[in-house]
N, C-alpha and C positions, 0 to 999 in steps of 0.2 A: 614471306608475304610482306606487303607494304604496311607501314605503321599508320596510325590514324592521322598524324600531321601530314604525312605524304599523301594520303588519300584526299585530305582537304585541299592541299596545294593542287593536286591533280584536278579535282572537280572545279575549283574556282578558276584556275587558269584555262581549263577547257571552255567554261562558259564565257569568260571575259573575251577571249580571242574569238570564239564563235560569234558572240553578239556583235563584236566590232565589224565582222564581215557580213553577217546575214541581215542585220537591220537595214542598212542603206540599200543593200542589194534587193531585198524583198519589197521595200517601198517602191523602188524603181520598176521592178519586174511586174508587180501586181497593181501598179498605179494607185496605191493607197497612201494616205497621209503618213508621214514618218511617225507622228504621235500615236496613231492606231497600231502600226506595226511595232512601235516601241513598247506599247502596253503588252501586246502579245509576246514580244521578245522577252520582256522582263518577267512576266508571269511564267512563260514557258521555261525561261532559264532557271527560275526559282524551283519550279517543279522538277526540271531536268537535273538540277544540282543534287537535290535530295535523291531522285531516282538513280543518278550516276553513282553516288556514294554507296547506296544500298545494293544496287545491282552489281557493281564491281566487287564489293565485299563478298556478296553471295557467290558470284562467279568464281572468285579466287578460292573460296572455301571448297566449292564443288570441284575445281581443278585439282586441288591438293588431295581431296578425298578420292577422286577418280584416277588421277595420274601421279600423285605424289609430288607434284611440282606445279608452279604457276607459269611455267614456260609456255608461250602461245605460239603455235605454228601459224602460217598464213591462213590455213583453213579454219582454225579455231578463231582467229581474229575476225574473219568474215562472219562466222556464225555469231560471235560475240556482238558485233556491230548490228547485225540484222535483228537479233532478239531485242537489243536495247532500243533501237529505233521503232520497232513494231509496238513495243509497250508504251513508249512515249507518244506515238501517233494516236493510239487508242485513248490515252488520257487527255490529250490536247484538243482533239477534234470538236467536241461540244463547246469548249471555251472559245475557239476561233470563230465558230459560227455565231455564237452569241455576241462576242465582242465586236465583230465587224457587221453584224446584222445581215448575214448572208445565209444562203441555204446550205444544207449539209453537203450537197454535191460540190459546190464551189469551195466550201471549207475543206472538203476532202482533197480536192485538187491542190489547194494551197498547202495543206498539211503534208501531203505526199511530196510536194516540192521541197518543203522544209526538211522532210525526212531524207530525201535523196541527197540534198546538200549535206546534212549531218551524217548520213551513212558514210559518205566518202571522207568527210572531215573527221569523224570518229576513228575510222581506220587509220588515217594518216597521223592524227594527233596522238593516239595511243602508241603507235609504233615509234614515233619520234620521242614521246615521253619516256618510253622504256629505254631508249638509247641515251637520252640526256640524264635520266634518273634511273639507272639500272637497279634491279632488285638485288639485295645482298643475298648471295646463295647460302650463306650460313644461316640467315633467318629463315629462308625457304626450307632448308634441310631440317632446322629445329621444328618448324611448323609441321612438316611432313612426319617427323618422328613422333611429335605429340599427338597428331591425328591417328597414327598407327597404334600408339599406346592406349588412347581413348577407345579405339575400335576393338582392341583386344579385351577390354573389360566387359 
């Protein structure tokens, strides 16, 4: 499994790269001031960073418990990204409507657009992150063995 410092690097780099792409793109696509989109992006990124850390920690523990490994197939990566983005969409919807003083329907369309962008981005980023920063198999094996010992008690 990944160590806490690696999880922090993952979450922070994910948000910084994502923000640098989505903020100007969303301001242009939705014809909203960059400052308004910026507020949504910063608050959204803060919430998403915490959600990212906790979600990935829980997901990895679940993977070790269910499969004995944190190795993700393409199918697992797709499910991982969909669950992550669905949770974030539900959290951010009321904030977007309130911040932009728009109706829930318009906020939902905007939120879904953000989610679709981040769905693809999450999949690609995590795949590349695992290539650039591979998980040490010895740590994964140790975590799996510890989980088995704990389960046997």
